[in-house]
Each structure stands twice: as C-alpha cells, then as structure tokens.
Steps between C-alpha positions, in 0.01 A plus 500: 500500500491559127179294464334739244816548306563124479142449383521775232829370366369150475201628295746699277698186425183316395492721188792290372355174604450274209699728261741313276765774507587838648416788268512880532121509507435249777800630704376848480147393611647299795733776613230766479314297755821450711559877502148560625541235766829665623345852499200366700745357746641854553816446309668824375382570143859555359609170672202312360550632143876427500432154648244404222721649231791283607283184517364572160844543354625172658181306411515591128875411497425141621451194297236285661623141557261222402492389858416847632164673436493877433315569829758301693786691332330835580469402869866423513602827339269698735638312804856573404419871440305522830797363688736738324257789572523431868877462513574147376681388820441538867705791650645424845545751781847650563628393838876538451571792736549456876245586605287496187259793513155481337285815472119475442317767311151540360155654543289484809312173538724315247603241764853613580492411876341160449744428220794606711394237754449237229846570352666487844334159567606364161860614537521355844341163426627443144826679485612470873536882522483699818262787402423829692169668423512879526193726556557820306130586444469785756160625371248218481331423835585149620751440220779430757267269699400314178866431424570398863219244488625355168859484644380300803303262281808407304754525779701786346627808687359844421663845537306817566539840662168591653596862582662573160323645192814492288488181275848583354655487851307190599626322185853594575489388863327174403793403267745589792294276719513220241883524473533501879280192555589293198182530299580435133190648333321827577145547367377853521131557491409857406192715490267479197521812284353647180737578219355849475576568871829679455592511873445131541686413184799704617489313829532154337772635273677622812473158660653341188784746492575448872501125511593401138280189503592185302140463391215743463177307446196679369199329660186533296143373541436305176128569534557861411555401141638759258535758774760271651710530190477877489588529864798261452632723223486808718664329800772359273587843358558623860650192670637281213380195696649154442186282487125482524280309744142420393270445795140367515544283193246255661227760468267582214770662287500519130881455488590796287757630740703187492500504118580877456722600789814322393497667161405845609759548774753242380541355845439137599204373696679327791214380724131441504269493799239225458288520819471644848701229684870590573610197288306632193804636317661372193797586273352623170573252223393650160486163317277341774269804493469462123396138558231603741370788279467246215321241728789259510532491872823540697615156620847624587384755754261239640786254550713771657227586753462133584885469552489794745270300720684165440650325797727218393473309830127532507475388133701180577279433809185537291628281228559210742151545645350498156685189398379324815153636446519694824422839360232642733295809566777660698726475194209630292469813723876553468482499122201747506705733718787488248267579211355799685849643563562506134257782435150573368341174380344634182834659404677166554240302295532755221867426480422144376512502117158466345316544836500877521194546273300233690539683831462850372141540601506270809487655851806343658635673807737424790207338684469223245636243753294629787236226484754221459697629796181520707416135437851383580525703815172357614663156503664362817888448484446128462257545204751733322765240547280206403238607239387141452320509840256768381175310504151646449451627860836677504428666165169624630676653803771657281239656266320652791818627664631657179176668397482296179286204399565123467520528119792745526678278761455189287619693181823613687569148625449357153728759341759448774502120436537551125779754555682256736479221244621728218796631706604142588483401134708809393773443765521128404531579131834550313439876491443511877812305564703725269371810686591348830845424372545854378393639838775298673773663292 
C-alpha cells in the first residue's frame, strides 16, 4: 500500500538534503516532484495542486531552527498537510439510535457484502453490539448465500426474504425484526449499481427514504483509483452519504483515492479494508496513514492489533514460565498463532518504523511460519515440552518428518534458545518488572 508514492516522496525530499535553508527555488523544485508523485499515485489534479500550493506557502513562512534541517521540516509540513487532507481525525460510526441502521451502497464488486460481514464482526467483538445482517441484494446470484455464510462464520443472525424482489420492503421488515428481537444494529447490504443506472439509483434512494438510516456508507474499491473519486461524487449527490469505506487497501493500489476522496466529496473516510480475512478491518486514522505514506511506520496500529489478541491471564502465565526458564515449543506455537491472527505478516512488519523500506521487495506471505510449524509439529509432546532432550537422532527424525533438513532444524533450535534467553533477560530487567506491574493494575 502506497509503496510507490512513499518512494517518490522520499526522493523528492532529497532535493532539500544538505541545503542550509529553505528558499523559493529549492521548495519549488521539491514540490514540483511531489506534485508529480501525487498525480502518478492517481490523486485528483486539483487536490494535488491545492496540496502543494499550501505546503509551499507554509514552508516559505517557516524559519528553520538550527536543530532542524530543511528536508526534515518539509517532511513535517507534508505530513501535517497529508493528515489534514484525509480528515485530520478518525471519524467514528454513529450508533446512537435503537436500532442503529447502517446502509451500504456502492458499485458492483466493491466489496459491500464482505465489508458488511467484517463490520458486523467488529461491532460484535469490540463494541458488544448485537448486529443483524440484512440481504437486500435481490439481483446478484448467490448474494444472499454469500451473506448467509459470512453471518454463520461470525455468529451473527441474518435476515432475508427469498421470495421477495422488493429491497425497500425487505429493509423495512428487517428493522421490525430487529426491534422485535432486540438487535441494536441493522446492517443492510444492497445490490451494486452504476451511478448512470437511473432505475437502480432511484431504488437505493427509495430504501434510504423508507428506513432513514443513521449511516450510509459508500463502499469503494481503492484499486479503481481516480474512478473511485468520480463515482463517490455521483453517489454523494444522490444519497448524501455519511462516510466512505475504502476496501482492498492491501492490494497493489496507488493510494490516490484515499488522498482525494475526502476533499472531493467532503465526507470522512470511516473504515478501511486491509485484507480478505474477516478481522481485516480498521478505523481510518488520517495521521497514521500519513505516517505510513511517508515511511514512518504505524506503531500505534500495530500495538492496537496486538492488544486485540492480548489475553491477560495467558500473559501472566507466560511471564512466570519465562522467568523459570520453562518457555517451551508449545508456548512458542501459541505465540505464532497470536501473531497470525493480527493480520498479513508483511503489513505488520511494515508498521514498524524504519522497517517498511527493508521489507518492501521481500516475498513475505501468510505461510511464513509454515516451515517452523512443520518442524514443531513433527516433535513428540515430550520433545515440545522439554527441548533440551533433542539430541542428534531426534533432530534427524524431526527433519525427515517435517520435510526439512537437519540444518533448518538446528537453526530453529538455536534461534529458540536465543529467544528464550532474551525473553528471560527482559522479564528480569527493570523494564520487564515495570510492564508486569502495569499489567496487574
């Protein structure tokens, strides 16, 4: 995500590297390159021009402190303006009504149905809501079945009317159902439609009129680039939606939609989809996205994802085992499982400040732990619990059983031993004790 833009912006700032001060000439040269980078990333031309004009005005109005180099100051100004461009602060979803009604709208293939499932899961697990998914796509073959499967996966009820072709009526009945059964959130998945299809646009407008939703989320595939912005503008003129959802931000997208859409429609980006898994959904934080675009990582989001998988009782149990040097391969497998739940591994590593550039061209996928897991699962229960008994003959057997070689097994055992020593050292340190004390509070 944003790899090319990040690279281009970094090259642009190098123009100021080594300069003693900011001048109109070197700022103009830098921002000419920045504007090209934004346009190549599919940012709307007017948005890109307004952005660079604002940055230029602010840069020339700044006095460079002796401790700050011109290039560093320019990065800060661009960061602040990128954050402002995308909305400054995260915009939360409106859930005040009983039930809160959320209407999904967008083009075909934008990911509305999948996002509806992701949103329902997030509201259920993180906000303790009782959502009801509603199938109002009466045109696409298997649309109802897709939503049903998603609902079963996340343990959320779904409402549909198999014999009805009237989405307005289905939506009304679903809200009655929610009131009757105590569901506090109704998420209505609608058919994909083109803005030029007058009949379909009248239909979504009729649904809005009939149910008066608290939120109308325009779901857009971020890989469609500038077309996404144009479509958002047309839908907004008809529906006056309340927020935008950018899906498929984990793909090979140039990022222009995220940078343009907020300015063009004057509506906040509320959520982003970052992968195919149902947990791959995040609130959109403009400041954190600006960090990532400028290659600064996103440590806050990384910590939040870790906290979602955090189990206090398990953490205390592990800490005791580490202190007693009892951390074994069963514990190691458990930690791998927690990391895998946090999302795409390459995406996670890129959130660490300074590491994103290093992993940009590496082929890291969700199977990165496959070899390690194969080796551990080839051990007997006793061997997993007591790594110290793994002699040469046992290692040979494990290598054969896991489809690896003795060198890979030896490498894992060495790394495991080093990790165990390091973890013991950290938990015994003042920092480790302070963290443990904080956990107890």
